[in-house]
N, CA, C and O of each residue as an XYZ file, in Angstrom:
760
protein
N     -13.637    -33.342     -4.097
C     -12.771    -33.049     -2.971
C     -12.940    -31.608     -2.498
O     -13.035    -31.341     -1.300
N     -12.977    -30.689     -3.455
C     -13.111    -29.280     -3.076
C     -14.455    -29.049     -2.402
O     -14.527    -28.381     -1.371
N     -15.519    -29.600     -2.979
C     -16.847    -29.424     -2.390
C     -16.884    -29.990     -0.978
O     -17.419    -29.359     -0.067
N     -16.315    -31.185     -0.795
C     -16.289    -31.804      0.539
C     -15.502    -30.917      1.508
O     -15.928    -30.694      2.641
N     -14.355    -30.418      1.054
C     -13.528    -29.555      1.897
C     -14.264    -28.293      2.308
O     -14.195    -27.880      3.465
N     -14.973    -27.673      1.362
C     -15.727    -26.456      1.678
C     -16.853    -26.729      2.668
O     -17.113    -25.915      3.554
N     -17.517    -27.863      2.523
C     -18.624    -28.212      3.418
C     -18.139    -28.527      4.833
O     -18.885    -28.328      5.791
N     -16.921    -29.007      4.983
C     -16.418    -29.447      6.277
C     -15.369    -28.516      6.915
O     -14.856    -28.815      7.994
N     -15.063    -27.430      6.276
C     -14.066    -26.541      6.871
C     -14.674    -25.777      8.046
O     -15.866    -25.471      8.069
N     -13.836    -25.489      8.993
C     -14.258    -24.729     10.174
C     -13.899    -23.264      9.965
O     -12.770    -22.930      9.606
N     -14.869    -22.408     10.193
C     -14.667    -20.973      9.993
C     -14.731    -20.230     11.333
O     -15.099    -19.056     11.385
N     -14.371    -20.922     12.402
C     -14.396    -20.303     13.724
C     -12.998    -19.826     14.084
O     -12.008    -20.267     13.501
N     -12.932    -18.939     15.030
C     -11.680    -18.418     15.576
C     -10.796    -17.714     14.551
O      -9.577    -17.650     14.714
N     -11.397    -17.199     13.521
C     -10.638    -16.408     12.553
C     -10.645    -14.968     13.058
O     -11.702    -14.353     13.194
N      -9.461    -14.441     13.334
C      -9.345    -13.081     13.866
C      -8.675    -12.126     12.886
O      -8.850    -10.911     12.979
N      -7.905    -12.677     11.944
C      -7.140    -11.836     11.015
C      -7.322    -12.343      9.594
O      -7.193    -13.537      9.325
N      -7.626    -11.413      8.682
C      -7.728    -11.783      7.275
C      -6.911    -10.810      6.436
O      -6.710     -9.655      6.812
N      -6.451    -11.295      5.305
C      -5.772    -10.472      4.322
C      -6.600    -10.479      3.053
O      -7.140    -11.513      2.661
N      -6.699     -9.337      2.417
C      -7.491     -9.201      1.196
C      -6.569     -8.672      0.106
O      -5.862     -7.681      0.291
N      -6.590     -9.348     -1.022
C      -5.728     -8.941     -2.130
C      -6.393     -9.353     -3.427
O      -7.428    -10.020     -3.428
N      -5.785     -8.946     -4.534
C      -6.288     -9.353     -5.836
C      -5.162     -9.997     -6.616
O      -3.982     -9.775     -6.344
N      -5.550    -10.793     -7.582
C      -4.576    -11.402     -8.470
C      -5.135    -11.325     -9.885
O      -6.316    -11.588    -10.111
N      -4.271    -10.960    -10.841
C      -4.688    -10.937    -12.240
C      -4.759    -12.379    -12.720
O      -3.828    -13.156    -12.507
N      -5.843    -12.731    -13.357
C      -5.978    -14.115    -13.808
C      -6.129    -14.235    -15.310
O      -6.056    -15.340    -15.849
N      -6.336    -13.128    -15.996
C      -6.391    -13.126    -17.456
C      -5.839    -11.802    -17.949
O      -5.771    -10.824    -17.204
N      -5.444    -11.784    -19.214
C      -4.982    -10.530    -19.813
C      -6.149     -9.556    -19.880
O      -7.313     -9.956    -19.909
N      -5.817     -8.279    -19.904
C      -6.857     -7.263    -20.018
C      -7.401     -6.815    -18.681
O      -8.557     -6.401    -18.597
N      -6.605     -6.886    -17.641
C      -6.995     -6.406    -16.310
C      -8.219     -7.129    -15.764
O      -9.154     -6.493    -15.280
N      -8.214     -8.429    -15.840
C      -9.268     -9.211    -15.192
C      -8.679     -9.801    -13.922
O      -7.626    -10.439    -13.948
N      -9.376     -9.578    -12.798
C      -8.836     -9.912    -11.491
C      -9.772    -10.831    -10.712
O     -10.965    -10.947    -10.993
N      -9.172    -11.470     -9.731
C      -9.905    -12.207     -8.710
C      -9.588    -11.559     -7.377
O      -8.459    -11.127     -7.146
N     -10.575    -11.489     -6.500
C     -10.355    -11.021     -5.141
C     -10.127    -12.240     -4.268
O     -10.903    -13.195     -4.317
N      -9.066    -12.216     -3.470
C      -8.722    -13.328     -2.587
C      -8.797    -12.863     -1.141
O      -8.329    -11.775     -0.804
N      -9.390    -13.697     -0.290
C      -9.424    -13.412      1.145
C      -8.761    -14.594      1.844
O      -9.158    -15.744      1.662
N      -7.749    -14.291      2.642
C      -6.970    -15.302      3.354
C      -7.163    -15.156      4.858
O      -7.357    -14.054      5.370
N      -7.106    -16.272      5.548
C      -6.938    -16.215      6.994
C      -5.442    -16.071      7.221
O      -4.649    -16.818      6.647
N      -5.052    -15.115      8.055
C      -3.621    -14.885      8.299
C      -3.324    -14.860      9.792
O      -2.464    -14.106     10.247
N      -4.037    -15.688     10.554
C      -3.745    -15.818     11.974
C      -2.443    -16.583     12.136
O      -2.069    -17.376     11.272
N      -1.754    -16.345     13.246
C      -0.460    -16.981     13.480
C      -0.475    -18.488     13.347
O       0.448    -19.066     12.772
N      -1.503    -19.133     13.867
C      -1.551    -20.592     13.858
C      -2.123    -21.160     12.559
O      -2.042    -22.368     12.334
N      -2.693    -20.328     11.712
C      -3.348    -20.845     10.505
C      -3.331    -19.801      9.395
O      -3.855    -18.700      9.557
N      -2.732    -20.153      8.283
C      -2.790    -19.319      7.087
C      -3.419    -20.167      5.988
O      -2.905    -21.228      5.633
N      -4.547    -19.680      5.453
C      -5.211    -20.438      4.403
C      -6.112    -19.520      3.582
O      -6.546    -18.464      4.044
N      -6.375    -19.950      2.364
C      -7.289    -19.247      1.490
C      -8.707    -19.517      1.962
O      -9.091    -20.673      2.135
N      -9.491    -18.466      2.173
C     -10.868    -18.617      2.628
C     -11.885    -18.436      1.517
O     -12.920    -19.103      1.503
N     -11.593    -17.530      0.579
C     -12.632    -17.155     -0.380
C     -12.002    -16.558     -1.624
O     -10.977    -15.881     -1.544
N     -12.615    -16.808     -2.775
C     -12.198    -16.229     -4.051
C     -13.434    -15.671     -4.738
O     -14.461    -16.345     -4.822
N     -13.337    -14.439     -5.229
C     -14.450    -13.824     -5.956
C     -13.964    -13.211     -7.246
O     -12.842    -12.709     -7.328
N     -14.815    -13.255     -8.254
C     -14.455    -12.705     -9.553
C     -14.536    -11.177     -9.505
O     -15.511    -10.617     -9.004
N     -13.511    -10.515    -10.028
C     -13.407     -9.064    -10.110
C     -12.807     -8.516     -8.816
O     -12.578     -9.263     -7.865
N     -12.558     -7.229     -8.786
C     -12.027     -6.572     -7.587
C     -12.823     -5.294     -7.338
O     -12.298     -4.183     -7.409
N     -14.084     -5.487     -7.047
C     -15.000     -4.365     -6.897
C     -15.637     -4.362     -5.510
O     -15.444     -5.283     -4.716
N     -16.396     -3.310     -5.241
C     -17.154     -3.231     -3.997
C     -18.088     -4.432     -3.895
O     -18.153     -5.090     -2.857
N     -18.814     -4.716     -4.986
C     -19.771     -5.838     -4.981
C     -19.082     -7.164     -4.667
O     -19.616     -7.990     -3.926
N     -17.914     -7.354     -5.227
C     -17.195     -8.610     -4.999
C     -16.885     -8.798     -3.523
O     -17.195     -9.845     -2.954
N     -16.277     -7.796     -2.895
C     -15.904     -7.936     -1.489
C     -17.131     -7.964     -0.582
O     -17.114     -8.612      0.465
N     -18.188     -7.269     -0.973
C     -19.440     -7.359     -0.207
C     -19.964     -8.796     -0.202
O     -20.516     -9.257      0.797
N     -19.786     -9.507     -1.332
C     -20.215    -10.919     -1.386
C     -19.462    -11.757     -0.360
O     -20.042    -12.646      0.264
N     -18.159    -11.476     -0.182
C     -17.423    -12.214      0.842
C     -18.025    -11.954      2.215
O     -18.321    -12.897      2.949
N     -18.209    -10.686      2.570
C     -18.716    -10.366      3.907
C     -20.131    -10.905      4.112
O     -20.488    -11.298      5.223
N     -20.929    -10.927      3.064
C     -22.274    -11.509      3.171
C     -22.174    -13.011      3.456
O     -22.867    -13.533      4.329
N     -21.312    -13.691      2.718
C     -21.140    -15.138      2.928
C     -20.503    -15.426      4.288
O     -20.831    -16.424      4.930
N     -19.622    -14.580      4.713
C     -18.919    -14.778      5.984
C     -19.835    -14.537      7.178
O     -19.708    -15.202      8.206
N     -20.747    -13.597      7.047
C     -21.726    -13.335      8.092
C     -21.351    -12.186      9.006
O     -20.174    -11.915      9.239
N     -22.387    -11.505      9.528
C     -22.185    -10.336     10.397
C     -21.461    -10.697     11.688
O     -20.540     -9.997     12.110
N     -21.883    -11.793     12.311
C     -21.304    -12.159     13.609
C     -19.809    -12.443     13.485
O     -19.014    -11.952     14.286
N     -19.427    -13.231     12.487
C     -18.003    -13.536     12.313
C     -17.222    -12.293     11.900
O     -16.094    -12.089     12.350
N     -17.819    -11.458     11.041
C     -17.156    -10.217     10.620
C     -16.899     -9.311     11.817
O     -15.867     -8.642     11.883
N     -17.830     -9.287     12.757
C     -17.692     -8.444     13.954
C     -16.565     -8.922     14.866
O     -16.060     -8.151     15.681
N     -16.169    -10.185     14.736
C     -15.085    -10.732     15.574
C     -13.697    -10.551     14.947
O     -12.689    -10.877     15.574
N     -13.641    -10.042     13.737
C     -12.337     -9.815     13.105
C     -11.597     -8.711     13.854
O     -12.164     -7.660     14.151
N     -10.331     -8.962     14.153
C      -9.520     -7.965     14.867
C      -8.555     -7.236     13.941
O      -8.231     -6.071     14.174
N      -8.091     -7.915     12.886
C      -7.112     -7.328     11.967
C      -7.488     -7.667     10.533
O      -7.891     -8.790     10.229
N      -7.350     -6.675      9.655
C      -7.545     -6.895      8.227
C      -6.386     -6.217      7.510
O      -6.113     -5.037      7.730
N      -5.716     -6.962      6.661
C      -4.623     -6.412      5.861
C      -5.071     -6.279      4.421
O      -5.714     -7.178      3.880
N      -4.736     -5.161      3.800
C      -5.074     -4.975      2.387
C      -4.163     -3.914      1.785
O      -3.374     -3.269      2.476
N      -4.300     -3.759      0.472
C      -3.606     -2.652     -0.175
C      -4.531     -1.436     -0.151
O      -5.514     -1.423      0.590
N      -4.234     -0.440     -0.935
C      -4.992      0.811     -0.896
C      -6.065      0.897     -1.988
O      -6.478      1.994     -2.362
N      -6.513     -0.241     -2.494
C      -7.543     -0.260     -3.529
C      -8.842      0.281     -2.925
O      -9.379     -0.301     -1.983
N      -9.348      1.401     -3.471
C     -10.464      2.126     -2.867
C     -11.717      1.281     -2.643
O     -12.344      1.413     -1.592
N     -12.111      0.418     -3.585
C     -13.293     -0.411     -3.302
C     -13.109     -1.282     -2.055
O     -14.054     -1.459     -1.286
N     -11.919     -1.824     -1.848
C     -11.672     -2.635     -0.652
C     -11.742     -1.768      0.606
O     -12.336     -2.161      1.610
N     -11.132     -0.588      0.540
C     -11.139      0.305      1.695
C     -12.566      0.648      2.120
O     -12.878      0.656      3.311
N     -13.430      0.931      1.145
C     -14.830      1.263      1.429
C     -15.546      0.129      2.136
O     -16.197      0.335      3.161
N     -15.424     -1.060      1.586
C     -16.150     -2.205      2.135
C     -15.632     -2.562      3.526
O     -16.423     -2.843      4.426
N     -14.334     -2.554      3.706
C     -13.756     -2.875      5.014
C     -14.242     -1.877      6.062
O     -14.582     -2.268      7.178
N     -14.276     -0.599      5.714
C     -14.756      0.422      6.659
C     -16.220      0.198      7.020
O     -16.631      0.467      8.149
N     -16.999     -0.290      6.074
C     -18.432     -0.518      6.320
C     -18.719     -1.819      7.047
O     -19.582     -1.864      7.924
N     -18.005     -2.875      6.693
C     -18.352     -4.208      7.182
C     -17.502     -4.705      8.342
O     -17.876     -5.674      9.003
N     -16.366     -4.064      8.604
C     -15.503     -4.525      9.701
C     -14.767     -3.329     10.311
O     -13.546     -3.352     10.464
N     -15.511     -2.310     10.650
C     -14.921     -1.072     11.165
C     -14.186     -1.278     12.486
O     -13.286     -0.506     12.819
N     -14.557     -2.305     13.238
C     -13.921     -2.556     14.538
C     -12.514     -3.138     14.386
O     -11.716     -3.072     15.321
N     -12.206     -3.700     13.234
C     -10.907     -4.340     13.013
C      -9.842     -3.270     12.730
O     -10.122     -2.240     12.115
N      -8.641     -3.536     13.184
C      -7.510     -2.679     12.848
C      -7.154     -2.967     11.396
O      -6.841     -4.102     11.037
N      -7.205     -1.935     10.568
C      -6.944     -2.105      9.142
C      -5.469     -1.816      8.884
O      -5.025     -0.675      9.010
N      -4.721     -2.839      8.525
C      -3.285     -2.739      8.275
C      -3.077     -2.603      6.775
O      -3.490     -3.467      6.002
N      -2.432     -1.512      6.366
C      -2.211     -1.264      4.945
C      -0.861     -1.817      4.506
O       0.120     -1.758      5.247
N      -0.830     -2.342      3.321
C       0.368     -2.925      2.727
C       1.403     -1.817      2.499
O       1.131     -0.853      1.783
N       2.583     -1.952      3.103
C       3.605     -0.893      3.024
C       4.066     -0.658      1.586
O       4.407      0.471      1.232
N       4.083     -1.689      0.756
C       4.500     -1.514     -0.638
C       3.625     -0.472     -1.326
O       4.130      0.395     -2.039
N       2.319     -0.557     -1.112
C       1.404      0.370     -1.777
C       1.469      1.775     -1.174
O       1.285      2.761     -1.886
N       1.725      1.871      0.110
C       1.907      3.185      0.734
C       3.123      3.864      0.108
O       3.066      5.037     -0.261
N       4.223      3.118     -0.010
C       5.452      3.678     -0.593
C       5.269      3.992     -2.074
O       5.861      4.942     -2.585
N       4.466      3.214     -2.750
C       4.179      3.466     -4.166
C       3.476      4.823     -4.329
O       3.786      5.578     -5.251
N       2.538      5.125     -3.437
C       1.854      6.417     -3.474
C       2.824      7.557     -3.159
O       2.747      8.631     -3.757
N       3.729      7.317     -2.224
C       4.713      8.345     -1.895
C       5.633      8.615     -3.084
O       5.937      9.769     -3.387
N       6.071      7.568     -3.748
C       6.949      7.725     -4.910
C       6.228      8.490     -6.018
O       6.829      9.323     -6.696
N       4.957      8.207     -6.194
C       4.175      8.923     -7.209
C       4.108     10.414     -6.869
O       4.227     11.260     -7.755
N       3.919     10.730     -5.596
C       3.861     12.133     -5.168
C       5.203     12.826     -5.403
O       5.243     13.964     -5.869
N       6.296     12.144     -5.081
C       7.631     12.715     -5.299
C       7.819     13.005     -6.785
O       8.312     14.073     -7.149
N       7.437     12.076     -7.635
C       7.620     12.250     -9.073
C       6.754     13.378     -9.618
O       7.184     14.115    -10.506
N       5.543     13.518     -9.098
C       4.671     14.611     -9.542
C       5.260     15.971     -9.158
O       5.250     16.905     -9.960
N       5.767     16.076     -7.939
C       6.391     17.336     -7.494
C       7.614     17.637     -8.347
O       7.816     18.776     -8.769
N       8.439     16.608     -8.604
C       9.643     16.784     -9.420
C       9.284     17.274    -10.822
O       9.886     18.227    -11.317
N       8.308     16.629    -11.464
C       7.930     17.004    -12.836
C       7.355     18.416    -12.884
O       7.670     19.192    -13.786
N       6.516     18.740    -11.916
C       5.914     20.079    -11.845
C       6.992     21.148    -11.674
O       6.987     22.175    -12.353
N       7.908     20.883    -10.759
C       8.962     21.867    -10.492
C       9.920     21.974    -11.679
O      10.417     23.063    -11.967
N      10.186     20.875    -12.367
C      11.061     20.910    -13.547
C      10.439     21.786    -14.633
O      11.137     22.564    -15.283
N       9.124     21.658    -14.829
C       8.432     22.504    -15.815
C       8.498     23.981    -15.399
O       8.733     24.857    -16.231
N       8.291     24.242    -14.120
C       8.329     25.630    -13.628
C       9.712     26.241    -13.827
O       9.827     27.397    -14.233
N      10.760     25.473    -13.543
C      12.129     25.978    -13.737
C      12.384     26.300    -15.203
O      13.031     27.296    -15.524
N      11.876     25.456    -16.082
C      12.066     25.668    -17.522
C      11.363     26.951    -17.972
O      11.926     27.745    -18.725
N      10.123     27.145    -17.502
C       9.366     28.346    -17.850
C      10.076     29.607    -17.354
O      10.064     30.640    -18.023
N      10.695     29.510    -16.171
C      11.409     30.647    -15.592
C      12.777     30.863    -16.238
O      13.459     31.845    -15.943
N      13.173     29.949    -17.113
C      14.458     30.070    -17.785
C      15.635     29.721    -16.896
O      16.764     30.118    -17.183
N      15.389     28.977    -15.809
C      16.451     28.599    -14.870
C      17.071     27.267    -15.289
O      16.551     26.566    -16.156
N      18.168     26.945    -14.666
C      18.904     25.708    -14.962
C      18.004     24.480    -14.772
O      17.276     24.392    -13.782
N      18.052     23.546    -15.705
C      17.193     22.353    -15.687
C      17.821     21.252    -14.831
O      18.145     20.177    -15.336
N      17.992     21.523    -13.536
C      18.666     20.565    -12.651
C      17.816     19.324    -12.362
O      18.362     18.290    -11.978
N      16.512     19.403    -12.535
C      15.639     18.274    -12.200
C      15.349     17.344    -13.378
O      14.839     16.241    -13.181
N      15.663     17.769    -14.574
C      15.279     16.991    -15.755
C      15.797     15.552    -15.734
O      14.996     14.636    -15.919
N      17.085     15.303    -15.519
C      17.543     13.901    -15.570
C      17.615     13.219    -14.192
O      18.482     12.372    -13.972
N      16.716     13.578    -13.269
C      16.880     13.101    -11.891
C      15.764     12.181    -11.389
O      15.721     11.848    -10.205
N      14.880     11.779    -12.267
C      13.704     11.013    -11.816
C      14.093      9.822    -10.948
O      13.609      9.695     -9.824
N      14.958      8.954    -11.453
C      15.286      7.718    -10.716
C      16.178      7.981     -9.513
O      16.197      7.190     -8.570
N      16.913      9.083     -9.538
C      17.710      9.450     -8.350
C      16.787      9.703     -7.162
O      17.125      9.368     -6.026
N      15.636     10.289     -7.421
C      14.702     10.632     -6.360
C      13.746      9.486     -6.013
O      13.216      9.439     -4.903
N      13.525      8.571     -6.948
C      12.555      7.502     -6.697
C      13.174      6.239     -6.108
O      12.525      5.530     -5.340
N      14.409      5.959     -6.459
C      15.056      4.749     -5.941
C      15.461      4.914     -4.483
O      15.686      6.028     -4.009
N      15.548      3.798     -3.786
C      16.130      3.801     -2.444
C      17.630      4.081     -2.598
O      18.233      3.622     -3.568
N      18.247      4.820     -1.672
C      19.670      5.180     -1.809
C      20.591      3.974     -2.028
O      21.559      4.062     -2.784
N      20.297      2.870     -1.378
C      21.164      1.696     -1.525
C      21.067      1.048     -2.904
O      21.897      0.205     -3.245
N      20.060      1.430     -3.708
C      19.890      0.854     -5.042
C      20.376      1.766     -6.168
O      20.255      1.420     -7.344
N      20.922      2.918     -5.815
C      21.396      3.858     -6.828
C      22.693      3.370     -7.469
O      23.517      2.721     -6.825
N      22.854      3.693     -8.743
C      24.137      3.444     -9.404
C      25.110      4.523     -8.934
O      24.698      5.508     -8.322
N      26.376      4.343     -9.213
C      27.388      5.349     -8.826
C      27.058      6.702     -9.461
O      27.140      7.738     -8.800
N      26.688      6.689    -10.730
C      26.354      7.923    -11.438
C      25.147      8.606    -10.775
O      25.131      9.827    -10.620
N      24.143      7.816    -10.387
C      22.955      8.372     -9.732
C      23.293      8.908     -8.337
O      22.731      9.915     -7.906
N      24.208      8.239     -7.634
C      24.635      8.729     -6.315
C      25.254     10.116     -6.424
O      24.968     10.998     -5.614
N      26.101     10.301     -7.428
C      26.757     11.593     -7.640
C      25.712     12.652     -7.979
O      25.749     13.760     -7.443
N      24.783     12.310     -8.868
C      23.736     13.250     -9.275
C      22.853     13.627     -8.082
O      22.496     14.794     -7.921
N      22.500     12.646     -7.248
C      21.671     12.918     -6.073
C      22.405     13.819     -5.084
O      21.813     14.752     -4.541
N      23.677     13.553     -4.848
C      24.469     14.388     -3.931
C      24.506     15.833     -4.430
O      24.408     16.772     -3.640
N      24.646     16.000     -5.730
C      24.644     17.343     -6.325
C      23.263     17.993     -6.163
O      23.166     19.175     -5.833
N      22.228     17.236     -6.390
C      20.852     17.741     -6.314
C      20.469     18.156     -4.893
O      19.719     19.114     -4.702
N      20.985     17.431     -3.900
C      20.637     17.710     -2.510
C      21.159     19.068     -2.017
O      20.777     19.526     -0.941
N      22.019     19.699     -2.792
C      22.533     21.022     -2.425
C      21.532     22.133     -2.726
O      21.669     23.254     -2.236
N      20.519     21.810     -3.540
C      19.540     22.818     -3.942
C      18.357     22.833     -2.975
O      17.962     21.797     -2.440
N      17.808     24.008     -2.765
C      16.614     24.158     -1.943
C      15.396     24.129     -2.872
O      14.845     25.167     -3.238
N      14.999     22.920     -3.237
C      13.878     22.726     -4.152
C      12.780     21.918     -3.467
O      13.045     21.137     -2.553
N      11.550     22.117     -3.921
C      10.430     21.323     -3.399
C      10.670     19.835     -3.632
O      10.386     19.012     -2.761
N      11.184     19.497     -4.789
C      11.420     18.082     -5.115
C      12.422     17.464     -4.150
O      12.270     16.306     -3.762
N      13.429     18.209     -3.763
C      14.426     17.719     -2.812
C      13.797     17.537     -1.440
O      14.024     16.523     -0.780
N      13.007     18.514     -1.008
C      12.336     18.403      0.292
C      11.354     17.220      0.302
O      11.238     16.511      1.301
N      10.660     17.020     -0.807
C       9.725     15.898     -0.913
C      10.479     14.575     -0.846
O      10.046     13.640     -0.173
N      11.608     14.501     -1.546
C      12.456     13.302     -1.498
C      12.907     13.017     -0.065
O      12.853     11.876      0.393
N      13.351     14.062      0.641
C      13.826     13.878      2.012
C      12.699     13.410      2.934
O      12.939     12.593      3.823
N      11.491     13.903      2.745
C      10.346     13.426      3.523
C      10.063     11.947      3.237
O       9.775     11.172      4.149
N      10.150     11.571      1.958
C       9.932     10.169      1.583
C      10.966      9.269      2.257
O      10.625      8.208      2.780
N      12.208      9.689      2.243
C      13.260      8.885      2.858
C      13.120      8.850      4.376
O      13.352      7.812      4.996
N      12.747      9.964      4.972
C      12.539     10.013      6.423
C      11.407      9.081      6.838
O      11.440      8.502      7.924
N      10.418      8.937      5.982
C       9.266      8.086      6.301
C       9.670      6.615      6.458
O       8.942      5.847      7.085
N      10.801      6.217      5.906
C      11.259      4.818      6.037
C      11.390      4.410      7.505
O      11.247      3.233      7.835
N      11.659      5.369      8.381
C      11.780      5.062      9.809
C      10.449      4.634     10.421
O      10.430      3.963     11.453
N       9.358      5.008      9.804
C       8.029      4.653     10.316
C       7.884      3.142     10.491
O       7.279      2.682     11.459
N       8.439      2.371      9.554
C       8.250      0.912      9.570
C       8.953      0.250     10.748
O       8.677     -0.912     11.048
N       9.847      0.954     11.417
C      10.571      0.389     12.557
C       9.804      0.501     13.871
O      10.165     -0.156     14.848
N       8.764      1.314     13.915
C       8.015      1.500     15.169
C       7.188      0.265     15.498
O       6.571     -0.338     14.619
N       7.184     -0.101     16.771
C       6.358     -1.214     17.249
C       5.221     -0.697     18.131
O       4.202     -1.367     18.300
N       5.404      0.479     18.679
C       4.407      1.085     19.560
C       3.481      1.992     18.753
O       3.958      2.898     18.069
N       2.165      1.769     18.819
C       1.238      2.664     18.121
C       1.378      4.116     18.591
O       1.236      5.046     17.797
N       1.657      4.304     19.879
C       1.806      5.659     20.417
C       2.954      6.387     19.714
O       2.781      7.503     19.224
N       4.139      5.742     19.668
C       5.304      6.399     19.074
C       5.182      6.497     17.563
O       5.684      7.450     16.968
N       4.531      5.539     16.935
C       4.281      5.641     15.499
C       3.387      6.843     15.214
O       3.598      7.562     14.237
N       2.386      7.059     16.072
C       1.503      8.219     15.931
C       2.262      9.526     16.120
O       2.037     10.491     15.390
N       3.159      9.556     17.097
C       3.983     10.747     17.326
C       4.852     11.040     16.093
O       4.999     12.191     15.683
N       5.416      9.991     15.520
C       6.246     10.142     14.319
C       5.415     10.755     13.194
O       5.860     11.695     12.536
N       4.204     10.226     12.969
C       3.353     10.752     11.900
C       2.959     12.203     12.166
O       2.920     13.018     11.244
N       2.667     12.522     13.425
C       2.329     13.905     13.757
C       3.481     14.856     13.440
O       3.282     15.954     12.921
N       4.697     14.400     13.769
C       5.882     15.220     13.502
C       6.075     15.383     12.017
O       7.022     16.042     11.586
């Protein structure tokens, strides 16, 4: 059945694809998945073993240059091998990045600034105001416990890099509301 389905499937009019990985065995073994994500049709197009440059190149080779050139949108996370291949094989397509992974990188940056500044304050012999604040700065405000809300309100009174970084992260949430590329670009510039 699968062989018959693969031989008879139509691969025309595909304009949007999503690329992701899924863990399929313990020990960080992954499969690369490519989906059609057009409005009228969502379906799995291709599965490849591993999540490497070579793996995704195999998809584009099988898919063909002409069809790849007709892709208008590609969605993916920020996995560097995928980013490289997409830039090389479908540069004309608008590359839409998964917001979860963008926010994950922002949270990592906030935590790095917080940890660095906490160490600096300790070395300077200043009050350790950042030590118990990791989750206050990483969680969304609506997910904070009452105790964390109080701690965050207290922390926001300080002029610290970690506080400014947190405020930038929270301000960035407005980015997802933009529908106009022009105004989204203006927001990013600001």
